[in-house]
Each structure stands twice: as C-alpha cells, then as structure tokens.
MARMAR-734198 format. One record per residue (C-alpha): residue number from 1; z, y, x; residue in three letters. Coordinates in nm, 4 decimals, padded with zeros to 6 digits. Each point is the difference from the previous one (the first is absolute). Last residue first. Layout:
# residues N
(r NUM,(Z,Y,X),"ALA"),
...
END
This chain:
# residues 104
(r 104,(14.5751,14.9079,23.6438),"UNK"),
(r 103,(-00.0130,00.3040,-00.2208),"UNK"),
(r 102,(00.2807,00.2500,00.0576),"UNK"),
(r 101,(-00.1248,00.0848,00.3475),"UNK"),
(r 100,(00.1156,00.3555,-00.0554),"UNK"),
(r 99,(-00.3501,00.1439,00.0190),"UNK"),
(r 98,(-00.1394,-00.2790,-00.2193),"UNK"),
(r 97,(00.2624,00.0532,-00.2678),"UNK"),
(r 96,(-00.0389,00.3761,00.0068),"UNK"),
(r 95,(-00.3803,-00.0169,-00.0192),"UNK"),
(r 94,(00.0184,-00.2521,-00.2863),"UNK"),
(r 93,(00.2338,00.2275,-00.1922),"UNK"),
(r 92,(-00.2305,00.2967,00.0542),"UNK"),
(r 91,(-00.3033,-00.1962,-00.1220),"UNK"),
(r 90,(00.1928,-00.1244,-00.3032),"UNK"),
(r 89,(00.1103,00.3538,-00.0864),"UNK"),
(r 88,(-00.3531,00.1354,00.0345),"UNK"),
(r 87,(-00.1412,-00.2733,-00.2237),"UNK"),
(r 86,(00.2733,00.0504,-00.2595),"UNK"),
(r 85,(-00.0844,00.3699,-00.0173),"UNK"),
(r 84,(-00.3676,-00.0820,-00.0558),"UNK"),
(r 83,(00.0803,-00.2504,-00.2761),"UNK"),
(r 82,(00.2301,00.2513,-00.1713),"UNK"),
(r 81,(-00.2668,00.2687,00.0164),"UNK"),
(r 80,(-00.2435,-00.2474,-00.1557),"UNK"),
(r 79,(00.2334,-00.0803,-00.2900),"UNK"),
(r 78,(00.0864,00.3662,-00.0561),"UNK"),
(r 77,(-00.3655,00.1018,-00.0173),"UNK"),
(r 76,(-00.0971,-00.3088,-00.2007),"UNK"),
(r 75,(00.2390,00.0855,-00.2849),"UNK"),
(r 74,(-00.2526,00.0558,-00.2805),"UNK"),
(r 73,(-00.2364,-00.2537,00.1577),"UNK"),
(r 72,(00.2645,-00.2720,00.0063),"UNK"),
(r 71,(00.1052,00.0767,-00.3572),"UNK"),
(r 70,(-00.3543,-00.0230,-00.1353),"UNK"),
(r 69,(-00.0795,-00.3207,00.1901),"UNK"),
(r 68,(00.3125,-00.1635,-00.1377),"UNK"),
(r 67,(00.2729,-00.1177,00.2326),"UNK"),
(r 66,(00.1531,-00.3426,00.0645),"UNK"),
(r 65,(-00.3090,-00.1868,-00.1220),"UNK"),
(r 64,(-00.2942,00.2125,-00.1111),"UNK"),
(r 63,(-00.0286,00.1673,00.3353),"UNK"),
(r 62,(00.0987,-00.2283,00.2823),"UNK"),
(r 61,(00.1621,00.2474,00.2351),"UNK"),
(r 60,(00.0248,-00.0706,00.3714),"UNK"),
(r 59,(00.2245,00.1867,00.0182),"UNK"),
(r 58,(00.3639,00.1225,00.0060),"UNK"),
(r 57,(-00.0379,00.1677,-00.3380),"UNK"),
(r 56,(00.1551,00.3263,-00.1174),"UNK"),
(r 55,(-00.0023,00.1633,-00.3414),"UNK"),
(r 54,(00.1404,00.3432,-00.0728),"UNK"),
(r 53,(00.2147,00.1118,-00.2910),"UNK"),
(r 52,(-00.1028,00.3469,-00.1182),"UNK"),
(r 51,(00.1022,-00.0449,-00.3629),"UNK"),
(r 50,(00.2827,-00.2501,-00.0188),"UNK"),
(r 49,(-00.1009,-00.3632,-00.0418),"UNK"),
(r 48,(-00.0776,-00.1773,-00.3302),"UNK"),
(r 47,(-00.3568,00.1377,-00.0042),"UNK"),
(r 46,(-00.0339,-00.1306,00.3554),"UNK"),
(r 45,(00.0341,-00.3554,-00.1321),"UNK"),
(r 44,(-00.2733,00.0529,-00.2590),"UNK"),
(r 43,(-00.2262,00.1653,00.2580),"UNK"),
(r 42,(00.0260,-00.2938,00.2400),"UNK"),
(r 41,(00.2289,-00.1693,00.2497),"UNK"),
(r 40,(-00.0355,-00.3658,-00.0934),"UNK"),
(r 39,(00.3155,-00.1972,-00.0749),"UNK"),
(r 38,(-00.1124,-00.1672,-00.3230),"UNK"),
(r 37,(-00.1520,-00.3002,00.1745),"UNK"),
(r 36,(00.1979,-00.0574,00.3204),"UNK"),
(r 35,(00.0535,-00.3755,-00.0434),"UNK"),
(r 34,(-00.3591,-00.0592,-00.1181),"UNK"),
(r 33,(-00.1548,00.1904,00.2903),"UNK"),
(r 32,(00.2436,-00.1798,00.2320),"UNK"),
(r 31,(-00.0917,-00.3437,-00.1327),"UNK"),
(r 30,(-00.3747,00.0636,00.0253),"UNK"),
(r 29,(00.0311,00.1467,00.3513),"UNK"),
(r 28,(00.2206,-00.2693,00.1559),"UNK"),
(r 27,(-00.2763,-00.1496,00.2150),"UNK"),
(r 26,(-00.0775,00.3520,00.1247),"UNK"),
(r 25,(00.3474,00.0379,00.1467),"UNK"),
(r 24,(-00.1022,00.0303,00.3653),"UNK"),
(r 23,(-00.0772,00.3678,-00.0317),"UNK"),
(r 22,(00.2031,00.1491,-00.2835),"UNK"),
(r 21,(-00.0470,-00.0605,-00.3723),"UNK"),
(r 20,(00.1845,00.2285,-00.2405),"UNK"),
(r 19,(-00.0721,00.3092,00.2062),"UNK"),
(r 18,(00.2804,00.2501,00.0163),"UNK"),
(r 17,(00.1262,00.2649,-00.2368),"UNK"),
(r 16,(00.2038,00.3176,00.0218),"UNK"),
(r 15,(00.0800,00.2345,-00.2860),"UNK"),
(r 14,(00.1565,00.3238,00.1219),"UNK"),
(r 13,(00.1949,00.2549,-00.2043),"UNK"),
(r 12,(00.1462,-00.2746,-00.2117),"UNK"),
(r 11,(00.2215,00.0903,-00.2974),"UNK"),
(r 10,(-00.1660,-00.2126,-00.2691),"UNK"),
(r 9,(-00.1796,-00.2190,00.2561),"UNK"),
(r 8,(00.2188,-00.3104,-00.0247),"UNK"),
(r 7,(00.0123,00.0090,-00.3800),"UNK"),
(r 6,(-00.3786,-00.0227,-00.0232),"UNK"),
(r 5,(-00.0062,-00.2738,00.2663),"UNK"),
(r 4,(00.2410,-00.2333,-00.1825),"UNK"),
(r 3,(00.1545,-00.2490,00.2423),"UNK"),
(r 2,(00.3012,00.2224,00.0379),"UNK"),
(r 1,(00.2591,00.1013,00.2542),"UNK"),
END
C-alpha cells in the first residue's frame, strides 16, 4: 500500500478513479480538492504505468479534478462501456430484489 500514485500504478493494468466530490458533499468541495491534489489520473501518471494500462471511472467525471480532460477522452470508450455495464447490472439486481420481495 502506498500514498504515492506513481508507485501505485507501476504494475497496474487498470487504473480506476472516482469523483472527488459526490452528490451531497458539495460543501466539502474545497477541502476535498485540496486533500486530493496530486492524485489526478493524467498523462504523467499513465507514463508511470505499464504500456496498455486502461483507465476506468465510475462517473460522473469532473474533468480537471480527479481525471484530466485528455485522459478521459483517451479512455472514454472503456469508461462509457463500464457505465453501460453497470447500468444493466443495477437494473438486473433491482429486478431480482423486487421479484423476490427483497425490498420492503
């Protein structure tokens, strides 16, 4: 385990990031942006990763914060496929829970 992003990605095949400020956390935005400074997924970070590493993001992406515009666009196909797959999984899970009376 490391707090150094460039060391963390040295052998990574997948680099996954999330938004720094989720819904309901808007009041914490300035602190979170400050706390996560230096942890952006960008070209410099990818240069430390193995060639062919892919980038994933759970969306919504705030380009310029957790991921650079350039990196998002370069990996948009994978990111959007991931979002679509997650949507189908969540729909199927909801259908199962509702069919089994799992939600009360």
